[in-house]
C-alpha positions in Angstrom: -35.8 -6.1 -8.1 -33.8 -6.4 -4.9 -31.3 -3.9 -3.5 -27.6 -4.4 -3.0 -28.1 -4.9 0.7 -30.2 -8.0 0.0 -27.0 -9.8 -0.4 -26.4 -9.4 3.3 -29.7 -10.9 4.4 -30.1 -14.4 5.7 -32.7 -16.2 7.7 -32.1 -16.0 11.4 -34.4 -18.2 13.4 -35.5 -16.8 16.7 -34.3 -19.9 18.5 -30.8 -19.2 17.3 -30.6 -15.9 19.1 -28.8 -16.5 22.4 -30.8 -15.1 25.4 -28.1 -15.6 28.0 -24.3 -16.1 28.0 -22.8 -19.5 28.6 -20.9 -20.3 31.7 -18.0 -20.3 32.0 -17.4 -17.6 29.4 -14.8 -19.6 27.4 -17.2 -22.5 26.8 -18.7 -20.5 24.0 -18.3 -22.3 20.7 -15.7 -21.1 18.2 -16.0 -21.7 14.5 -12.4 -21.6 13.2 -11.9 -20.9 9.5 -9.7 -23.3 7.5 -7.0 -20.7 7.0 -6.6 -20.1 10.8 -7.0 -23.8 11.6 -4.2 -24.7 9.2 -6.1 -27.2 7.2 -8.6 -27.5 4.3 -11.8 -27.4 6.4 -13.3 -25.4 9.2 -12.9 -26.6 12.8 -15.5 -26.6 15.5 -13.8 -25.6 18.8 -14.5 -23.5 21.8 -13.1 -20.1 22.9 -11.1 -22.0 25.5 -9.1 -23.4 22.5 -8.1 -20.0 21.3 -4.5 -20.3 22.5 -3.8 -23.2 20.2 -4.8 -21.2 17.2 -2.4 -18.4 18.2 1.4 -18.4 17.6 4.4 -16.9 19.2 4.8 -13.3 18.1 1.1 -12.7 17.7 -0.5 -9.6 19.3 -4.0 -10.1 20.7 -5.8 -6.8 20.9 -8.9 -6.2 23.1 -11.2 -3.3 23.6 -11.1 -2.3 27.3 -14.2 -0.1 27.2 -16.7 -0.4 30.0 -20.5 -0.5 29.5 -22.1 2.3 31.5 -25.5 2.1 33.2 -26.9 4.2 30.4 -30.6 3.0 30.6 -32.9 5.1 32.7 -36.5 3.9 33.3 -38.4 7.1 34.1 -41.9 8.6 34.2 -43.6 11.8 33.3 -45.3 13.9 36.0 -48.6 12.5 34.7 -47.3 9.0 35.3 -46.7 8.1 31.7 -43.8 5.7 31.2 -40.6 7.0 29.6 -37.1 5.7 28.9 -33.8 7.5 28.3 -30.7 5.9 26.8 -27.7 8.0 27.3 -25.3 7.8 24.4 -22.5 10.2 25.0 -21.9 13.7 26.4 -23.3 16.5 24.3 -20.9 17.8 21.7 -22.5 21.1 20.9 -20.3 23.4 23.0 -18.7 22.8 26.3 -21.0 21.1 28.8 -21.1 21.5 32.6 -19.8 18.7 34.7 -20.9 18.0 38.3 -19.2 15.4 40.5 -17.5 14.1 37.4 -20.7 13.5 35.5 -21.5 15.5 32.4 -24.9 17.2 32.7 -25.8 17.4 29.0 -26.0 14.2 26.9 -27.0 13.0 23.5 -29.7 10.3 24.1 -32.5 8.3 22.7 -35.8 8.9 24.4 -39.0 6.9 24.3 -41.8 7.6 23.4 -40.1 10.4 21.5 -43.2 12.1 20.0 -44.8 12.4 23.4 -41.7 14.0 25.0 -41.4 17.5 23.6 -38.5 19.7 24.5 -38.9 20.9 28.1 -40.5 17.7 29.4 -39.2 16.8 32.8 -39.0 13.2 33.9 -38.7 11.6 37.3 -38.2 8.1 38.7 -41.3 6.0 38.5 -41.7 6.0 42.3 -41.4 9.8 42.5 -42.3 11.3 39.1 -42.9 14.7 40.5 -39.2 15.1 41.4 -37.4 15.7 38.1 -34.1 14.0 37.4 -33.9 14.5 33.6 -35.1 17.2 31.3 -35.6 16.4 27.6 -34.3 18.8 25.1 -34.2 19.4 21.3 -33.1 17.0 18.6 -29.4 16.9 18.1 -28.6 19.5 15.4 -28.6 18.3 11.8 -29.6 14.7 12.6 -32.9 12.9 12.0 -32.0 9.6 13.7 -34.0 10.2 16.9 -31.1 11.5 19.0 -32.1 14.2 21.5 -30.2 16.4 23.9 -31.1 15.7 27.5 -30.0 17.4 30.7 -29.4 15.6 34.0 -31.2 17.6 36.6 -29.9 15.1 39.1 -26.5 13.8 38.0 -26.6 11.1 40.7 -29.5 9.4 38.9 -27.2 7.4 36.7 -25.4 5.7 39.6 -28.6 5.3 41.6 -31.1 4.1 39.0 -29.2 3.5 35.7 -29.0 -0.1 34.4 -26.8 -1.7 31.7 -28.7 -1.6 28.4 -29.0 -5.0 26.8 -29.7 -5.4 23.1 -33.4 -5.3 22.1 -33.4 -8.9 20.9 -32.3 -10.1 24.4 -35.5 -10.5 26.4 -34.2 -11.9 29.7 -32.6 -9.8 32.4 -29.1 -10.8 33.6 -28.8 -12.1 37.1 -25.5 -10.3 37.3 -25.0 -7.2 35.1 -21.2 -7.7 35.3 -21.7 -10.5 32.9 -22.2 -7.9 30.2 -18.7 -6.5 30.9 -15.5 -8.0 29.7 -13.0 -9.3 32.3 -10.5 -6.7 31.1 -12.9 -3.7 31.1 -11.1 -0.7 32.5 -12.5 1.6 35.2 -13.1 4.4 32.7 -14.9 7.6 33.5 -18.6 7.8 32.6 -18.0 10.1 29.6 -15.7 7.6 28.0 -17.9 4.5 28.5 -20.0 2.6 26.0 -23.7 1.8 25.6 -23.0 -1.8 24.4 -20.4 -4.4 25.1 -17.6 -5.4 22.8 -19.3 -8.8 22.6 -16.5 -10.9 21.2 -14.5 -9.9 24.3 -17.2 -11.3 26.6 -15.9 -14.8 25.8 -12.4 -14.3 27.1 -11.3 -15.2 30.6 -8.1 -14.4 32.5 -7.2 -18.1 32.1 -7.5 -17.9 28.3 -5.5 -14.7 28.2 -2.8 -16.2 30.4 -2.6 -19.3 28.2 -2.2 -17.1 25.1 0.7 -15.3 26.9 2.3 -18.6 27.7 2.4 -19.3 24.0 4.3 -16.1 23.4 1.3 -14.0 22.5 1.3 -10.3 23.6 -2.0 -8.8 24.8 -2.6 -5.2 24.0 -5.6 -2.8 24.4 -7.5 -0.2 22.6 -10.5 1.9 23.8 -13.4 2.4 21.4 -16.6 3.8 23.0 -19.3 1.8 21.4 -22.3 3.9 20.5 -25.1 4.4 18.0 -22.6 3.8 15.1 -22.1 0.2 15.9 -25.7 -1.0 16.5 -27.6 1.1 14.0 -28.9 -1.0 11.1 -28.1 -0.3 7.5 -31.3 1.2 6.1 -29.9 2.4 2.8 -30.5 0.3 -0.3 -26.8 0.3 -1.2 -23.9 -0.1 1.3 -22.1 3.0 -0.1 -25.1 5.2 0.9 -24.9 4.1 4.6 -23.8 6.8 7.0 -21.8 5.7 10.0 -22.0 7.8 13.2 -18.8 8.8 14.9 -17.4 6.9 17.9 -14.6 7.9 20.1 -11.4 5.8 20.1 -8.0 5.7 21.6 -5.1 3.5 20.6 -2.1 3.6 22.9 1.2 4.2 21.2 2.6 1.0 22.7 -0.3 -0.9 21.1 0.5 0.5 17.6 4.2 -0.3 18.2 3.4 -3.9 19.2 1.1 -4.3 16.1 3.8 -3.0 13.8 6.3 -5.7 14.8 3.7 -8.5 15.4 3.7 -11.8 13.6 0.0 -11.4 13.3 -2.5 -8.9 14.7 -5.5 -10.7 16.2 -8.4 -8.4 16.8 -10.9 -9.4 19.4 -14.1 -7.9 17.9 -15.1 -5.5 15.1 -14.7 -2.5 17.4 -10.9 -3.4 17.7 -10.7 -3.7 14.0 -12.3 -0.2 13.5 -10.0 1.4 16.2 -6.8 -0.1 14.8 -7.7 0.5 11.1 -8.8 4.1 11.9 -5.4 4.8 13.6 -3.5 3.1 10.8 -5.4 5.0 8.0 -5.2 8.5 9.6 -2.1 8.4 11.8 -4.3 9.7 14.7 -4.1 7.6 17.8 -7.2 9.1 19.3 -10.2 11.0 18.2 -13.5 10.2 16.6 -14.0 7.7 13.8 -16.8 7.2 11.3 -14.9 4.5 9.5 -17.3 2.2 7.6 -15.5 -0.9 6.5 -17.1 -2.7 3.5 -16.3 -3.8 -0.1 -12.6 -3.8 -1.0 -11.4 -2.0 2.1 -7.6 -2.0 2.2 -6.8 -3.4 5.6 -3.5 -2.1 7.0 -3.1 -3.9 10.3 -5.5 -6.7 11.3 -4.7 -10.2 10.2 -7.1 -12.3 12.2 -10.4 -11.4 13.9 -12.4 -13.1 16.6 -16.0 -12.0 16.1 -19.6 -13.1 17.0 -22.3 -13.9 14.5 -24.0 -10.7 13.5 -27.5 -9.5 12.5 -28.6 -9.6 8.9 -28.1 -6.4 6.9 -25.8 -4.9 9.5 -22.6 -2.9 9.1 -20.8 -5.6 11.1 -21.7 -8.2 8.5 -20.4 -5.9 5.8 -17.1 -5.6 7.7 -16.9 -9.4 8.0 -17.3 -9.8 4.2 -14.7 -7.1 3.5 -12.3 -8.9 5.8 -13.0 -12.6 5.0 -14.8 -12.6 1.7 -18.1 -14.0 0.5 -17.3 -17.3 2.1 -18.9 -15.9 5.3 -22.2 -17.2 4.0 -20.9 -20.8 4.0 -19.7 -20.3 7.6 -23.1 -18.9 8.7 -24.9 -21.8 7.1 -22.6 -24.3 8.9 -23.1 -22.4 12.2 -26.9 -22.4 11.9 -27.0 -26.1 10.8 -24.7 -27.0 13.7 -26.6 -25.2 16.5 -24.3 -22.3 17.1 -25.8 -19.4 19.1 -26.0 -16.0 17.4 -25.6 -12.3 18.3 -24.4 -10.7 21.5 -24.5 -13.6 23.9 -23.9 -16.2 21.2 -20.8 -18.0 19.9 -17.9 -16.8 17.8 -15.8 -17.2 14.7 -12.1 -16.9 14.2 -11.3 -15.6 10.7 -8.2 -14.8 8.7 -8.0 -11.8 6.4 -8.4 -12.7 2.7 -5.7 -11.9 0.3 -6.4 -8.6 -1.7 -8.6 -9.2 -4.7 -9.6 -12.7 -3.7 -12.6 -14.2 -1.9 -12.7 -17.4 0.2 -14.7 -20.2 -1.3 
């Protein structure tokens, strides 16, 4: 007998997983749902066509977070390979900061079992000169997170690289391609470990064309971390535990959304930031909001989002927003050669009416 999460499984061929982004960015394909397209059928378009699906008075909200060079390829003194992925500054008490860089971080380390607390790691070309010291597991968690201390805080700038998703097997010629064109110059302790991938498709020309149609562009900042990319391993959605992520919604963004014709969220991280602020009244803080089932959306009317992994929390968010019709859209996309996941194509979906699903 299958689990409830089996309903969020689908067959994703390896060849459908995009290994590199299209150029230019806005040439990514865009599957527009019938409700947004204003007809009875879906429309196959490109992200460059986004302005024509927007209306005067809409507010387009983007996540301006920047991806940090969080991946450190290191080595033990003995020469054994190791890797550290910085997630966010340690939260267990105030941490020291040197030259603007927090010294204690929560991180994922590999190979975890061979890196006991106290292990010191150096760069592969000089393993005897430690730059990172591995610490204990993060208190109360069993998800592989460890505390690490930067012995040399300059190692992030010197040797860090942008961490690409594990299903992307080709290095980028230009790491800036894994940043949005509107990424803010945020400090390291407020950066992300993954890109807000729907935003990767947008260009300044597309944003300017939206503005020319009377669309306002507003920002939020959600630091994408382990909570977004961890898979759902529980048998039932309601047993899944989301990790907290930091968010900030400027007051002017909330005011713009309150008076908008429609709120168009660019990506699931924008949805979570806006809906967290709307649900709690807190414009900044940490959120573990897990959107699934009959979630009562308060702000977002339309979402631009990529095609997501099977059995992921992002797929559950899409169903909560759009309804069970997402399966028909995914079937159409796979049959039509759309590209999936972080460097893939996108969908533009309207929010379903409460209590109803799209057929």
